[in-house]
C-alpha positions in Angstrom: 163.1 118.1 115.9 159.3 118.3 115.9 157.6 118.4 119.2 155.4 115.4 120.2 152.1 117.4 119.9 153.0 118.5 116.4 153.7 115.0 115.3 150.4 113.7 116.7 148.5 116.5 115.0 150.2 115.9 111.7 149.6 112.1 112.0 145.9 112.7 112.6 145.6 114.9 109.5 147.3 112.3 107.4 145.0 109.6 108.7 141.8 111.4 107.7 141.8 110.4 104.0 142.5 106.8 105.0 139.5 106.8 107.3 137.3 108.1 104.6 138.4 105.3 102.3 138.2 102.5 104.8 135.2 103.6 106.9 132.5 102.1 104.6 134.1 98.7 105.0 133.7 98.8 108.7 130.2 100.2 108.8 127.4 98.0 109.9 126.0 95.9 107.0 122.5 97.0 108.0 123.3 100.5 106.8 122.6 100.0 103.1 124.3 102.1 100.5 122.3 103.8 97.8 121.6 101.5 94.9 122.9 102.3 91.5 120.4 103.2 88.8 118.7 100.2 87.2 119.5 99.8 83.5 117.9 97.7 80.9 120.4 95.2 79.6 121.2 94.9 75.9 120.1 91.3 75.8 116.8 92.1 77.4 116.4 94.9 74.9 117.0 92.6 72.0 114.6 90.0 73.3 111.9 92.6 73.7 112.6 94.1 70.3 112.1 90.8 68.6 108.8 90.2 70.5 107.6 93.7 69.7 108.4 93.4 66.0 106.4 90.2 65.9 103.4 91.9 67.6 103.7 94.9 65.2 103.6 92.5 62.2 100.5 90.8 63.6 98.5 93.9 63.0 97.7 92.6 59.5 96.1 89.5 61.1 92.3 89.3 60.7 89.8 88.2 63.3 89.8 84.8 61.5 93.5 84.2 61.8 94.1 80.4 62.1 97.7 80.4 63.1 98.3 78.1 66.1 98.8 79.9 69.4 101.3 79.0 72.1 99.0 80.2 74.8 95.4 80.3 73.8 93.2 77.3 73.3 90.4 79.8 73.2 91.1 81.5 69.9 90.4 78.6 67.5 86.6 79.0 67.0 85.2 79.6 63.6 83.3 82.7 64.7 85.3 84.1 67.6 83.8 86.9 69.7 85.6 90.0 70.9 87.7 89.3 73.9 89.2 91.1 76.9 92.9 90.3 77.6 93.6 90.5 81.3 97.3 91.2 81.9 98.7 90.6 85.4 102.0 92.0 86.6 103.2 90.3 89.8 106.2 89.8 92.0 104.4 87.6 94.5 101.9 84.8 94.7 98.4 85.4 93.1 96.6 85.3 96.5 93.3 86.3 94.9 93.3 83.6 92.3 90.2 81.8 93.9 88.3 85.0 93.5 89.4 85.4 89.9 88.4 81.8 89.2 84.9 82.6 90.2 84.9 85.9 88.3 85.9 84.2 85.0 83.8 81.1 85.4 81.6 80.2 82.5 83.0 82.9 80.1 86.1 81.2 78.6 85.1 82.3 75.1 85.3 86.0 76.1 88.6 86.5 77.7 92.3 85.6 77.8 94.7 85.8 80.7 98.5 86.6 80.6 100.8 86.8 83.7 104.2 88.4 83.9 105.9 87.1 87.1 109.3 88.3 88.2 111.5 85.3 87.6 113.8 86.1 90.5 110.9 85.5 92.9 109.5 82.1 93.8 105.9 82.6 92.7 103.6 79.7 93.1 101.8 79.1 89.9 98.1 78.4 90.7 95.7 76.1 89.0 92.4 77.2 87.6 92.2 80.1 85.1 95.9 81.1 85.7 97.3 77.7 84.8 99.5 77.8 81.8 99.1 81.6 81.4 102.6 82.7 82.5 104.6 84.4 79.8 108.5 84.6 79.5 109.4 87.3 81.9 112.3 89.5 83.0 113.2 90.9 86.4 111.4 94.0 87.6 112.4 96.8 90.0 110.2 99.4 91.6 110.8 103.0 90.3 112.4 101.8 87.1 111.7 101.3 83.4 111.6 97.5 83.9 107.9 97.8 84.8 107.3 99.5 81.4 109.1 96.7 79.7 107.0 94.1 81.6 103.8 95.7 80.6 104.8 96.0 77.0 105.7 92.3 77.0 102.3 91.4 78.2 100.7 93.6 75.6 102.8 92.2 72.8 102.1 88.6 73.8 98.4 89.2 74.0 98.4 90.9 70.6 100.2 88.0 69.0 98.3 85.3 70.8 94.7 86.1 69.8 93.5 88.6 67.2 90.1 88.6 69.0 91.6 90.5 71.9 90.2 94.0 71.6 90.7 95.3 75.1 93.8 94.9 77.3 93.4 95.4 81.0 96.6 95.8 83.0 96.3 94.7 86.6 98.4 93.5 89.5 98.3 90.6 91.9 96.5 92.9 94.4 93.7 93.9 92.1 90.2 92.5 92.5 87.1 92.9 90.4 84.3 95.1 91.7 81.7 93.6 89.4 80.9 90.4 87.6 82.6 89.4 84.4 79.3 89.9 82.5 79.1 93.5 83.8 82.7 94.2 82.9 82.4 92.8 79.4 79.1 94.5 78.7 80.5 97.9 79.9 83.6 97.7 77.7 82.4 96.0 74.6 78.7 96.8 74.3 77.4 99.6 76.4 77.0 103.1 74.9 76.3 104.8 78.2 79.1 103.4 80.4 81.7 106.0 79.4 80.2 109.4 80.3 83.0 111.2 78.5 81.6 110.3 75.1 78.2 109.5 73.6 77.5 107.4 70.5 74.5 107.2 68.3 72.8 104.1 67.0 74.5 104.6 63.7 77.8 104.0 65.3 76.8 100.4 66.3 77.7 97.5 64.2 75.0 95.0 63.0 76.3 92.7 65.8 75.2 95.2 68.4 78.6 96.2 69.7 80.3 99.5 69.6 82.1 100.3 66.4 84.5 102.7 68.0 86.4 102.1 71.3 88.4 104.3 73.6 91.2 103.4 76.0 90.4 103.9 79.7 93.7 105.4 80.8 94.2 108.2 83.3 96.1 111.2 81.7 96.9 114.1 83.9 98.6 117.3 82.9 98.4 118.9 86.4 99.7 116.9 89.2 101.6 117.3 92.5 105.4 117.3 91.9 105.0 117.1 88.1 108.1 119.2 87.4 110.2 117.0 89.8 108.9 113.9 88.1 109.8 115.3 84.7 113.3 116.2 85.8 114.0 113.0 87.7 116.5 111.9 84.9 118.0 115.4 84.6 116.6 118.8 83.7 116.9 118.4 79.9 117.0 114.6 79.7 113.5 114.3 78.1 114.1 116.9 75.4 113.4 117.4 72.6 111.1 114.4 72.2 109.1 115.1 75.3 108.7 118.8 76.2 107.5 119.5 79.7 104.1 120.8 78.4 103.4 117.4 76.9 104.6 115.3 79.9 101.7 113.5 81.5 101.1 111.2 84.5 98.5 108.7 85.4 97.6 105.4 87.0 99.7 102.3 86.1 96.5 100.4 85.8 94.5 100.9 82.6 92.5 99.3 79.8 93.8 99.9 76.3 92.2 99.3 72.9 94.0 97.0 70.4 95.1 100.0 68.3 96.6 101.7 71.4 98.3 98.4 72.5 99.9 98.2 69.1 101.0 101.9 69.4 102.7 101.0 72.6 104.7 98.0 71.3 105.6 99.9 68.1 107.0 102.9 69.9 110.7 103.4 69.9 111.1 107.1 70.2 109.6 107.8 73.6 110.9 104.5 75.0 114.5 105.7 74.4 113.8 108.6 76.8 111.8 106.8 79.4 114.2 103.8 79.7 116.9 106.2 81.0 117.5 105.6 84.7 116.2 108.0 87.3 118.5 109.5 89.9 115.7 110.5 92.2 113.8 107.3 93.0 111.1 108.9 95.2 110.1 111.1 92.2 110.4 108.6 89.4 107.6 106.1 88.6 108.2 105.5 84.9 105.2 103.2 84.4 103.0 106.1 85.6 104.6 108.5 83.1 105.3 106.6 79.9 101.9 105.3 78.9 99.9 108.5 79.6 102.5 110.6 77.8 102.7 108.4 74.8 99.0 108.1 74.2 98.4 111.8 75.0 100.9 112.7 72.3 99.6 110.2 69.7 95.9 110.0 70.2 94.4 112.1 73.0 90.9 112.0 71.7 91.0 108.2 71.6 91.4 108.1 75.4 88.9 108.7 78.2 91.6 110.4 80.3 90.5 108.4 83.4 91.1 104.9 84.7 88.6 102.1 85.6 90.7 100.9 88.6 90.0 102.5 91.9 93.0 103.2 94.2 92.8 104.9 97.6 95.8 107.2 98.1 94.5 108.4 101.5 97.2 107.6 104.1 99.7 106.6 101.5 103.0 105.1 102.8 106.2 105.2 100.8 104.4 105.7 97.5 102.0 102.8 98.2 98.2 103.2 98.3 96.1 102.7 101.4 95.9 99.0 102.4 92.5 97.7 103.4 92.4 95.4 106.4 90.2 92.3 106.5 87.8 93.9 109.0 87.2 96.8 106.7 85.9 94.7 103.8 82.1 94.8 103.6 79.3 95.2 101.0 79.2 98.9 101.9 82.9 99.3 101.1 82.5 97.5 97.8 79.6 99.8 96.8 81.7 102.9 97.7 84.6 101.7 95.8 82.5 101.4 92.6 81.5 105.0 92.7 83.0 107.0 89.8 82.6 110.6 88.5 83.6 109.6 85.0 81.8 106.3 84.2 78.9 104.3 85.5 81.3 102.5 87.8 84.8 101.6 88.6 85.5 98.0 87.5 88.5 97.0 89.6 90.0 97.8 92.9 93.7 98.5 92.6 95.0 97.7 96.0 93.0 95.0 97.7 96.2 94.1 99.6 94.2 92.4 102.4 96.1 91.5 105.5 97.8 88.2 105.0 98.4 86.0 108.1 100.1 82.6 107.8 99.5 82.7 104.0 95.7 82.8 104.5 93.8 85.7 102.9 90.6 86.8 104.5 88.2 88.7 102.4 84.5 88.5 101.7 83.2 89.9 98.4 79.9 89.4 96.6 79.2 88.3 93.2 76.9 90.3 91.0 73.6 89.6 89.2 72.4 90.2 85.7 69.2 89.0 84.1 65.8 87.7 85.1 67.0 85.5 87.9 70.0 84.8 90.0 71.4 84.3 93.4 73.6 86.2 95.7 76.8 84.7 96.9 79.7 85.3 99.3 83.2 84.1 98.6 85.5 83.1 101.4 89.0 83.2 100.0 90.3 81.2 103.0 88.4 78.1 101.8 87.2 79.0 98.3 83.7 78.1 99.4 80.6 79.9 98.2 77.5 80.7 100.3 74.4 81.2 98.1 71.3 83.1 99.0 68.3 83.2 96.7 66.6 86.5 96.0 63.5 87.5 94.1 63.6 87.9 90.3 64.7 91.2 88.9 63.7 92.8 85.5 65.8 91.8 82.5 65.9 95.3 81.2 68.4 96.6 83.7 71.5 95.3 85.6 70.8 94.5 89.2 73.9 94.6 91.4 73.5 93.3 95.0 75.7 91.9 97.7 75.3 90.0 100.9 
């Protein structure tokens, strides 16, 4: 017969596999298990493909297209002007909507707004300029290709909606403008000196006084920290042969595309099949920062400025998120610093104005901006939506005067 110590030892050895199998069931529920890779469902793919095909077909539409639009009541004029499409990606309330209301005020003939809100989140739909601007949306996840899909849906919807949309600015709910609408519009559509990466002659201007050739303002970097790890996040050879490592690029997820580049994005099928593959290293995989720079770098590098117009502060980054400005930090001096750019006359947007939110009240003071012979300075309190005006002396009409209280 076996001795008692031997039986005990043998029993313990037999119980080890059972413990490994059952232990996860008895662990604390607070100890979360790693999530499985996020996949794009076939039904979502089919919905998107139908939308993208419609957008691709709309390329033959002229500026005078009279087809009725589901979204835009702004595109029915007999002589429409070039417009900027503002595309908002969000998974929370649009806390800065009062600021955007003031930004867009009085310029309804020069812009369109489209919002993609995660349908699994209870997002309050604000009134004002955002009312009726939400598009059919799908669920989004961080560090997954769902953010690429959401951006492509916005681009496709804006292309179909209004042929007058010539620029497509991708923003988030935390973005705020650093200049007036008039400054932004003039910089993108008219100015020949705003983009320091290229210069145009008078012969390149149309008879209407706007630039005949536009570039996309998108950051495209070939040298970046952890570039190889990002490239291999899906597997060492997962991107081959369509995307060799020497053609892989990264850049900001916030950009401004021309219409031809927006069409190139929604028409793409080849690179999408690579970038939609799930990543197995979440901390090294940000597909929305890889897909767009890589695609446009491979298809039309000379048609891109290689830099973004959205300022993001990565100092003191936490878990892949940019620096968050507290309410006490926001001042006229900060806004002026945020505008400074080495590539263009100015940044146009701040990419992470995630101001401290307490009891659902956002505190931020930001100035409006002046252009022309006369004007007034104002301060917007997002807590109340009130404006405080302060008159100032007239300024020359020949230059843009930007001041803040």
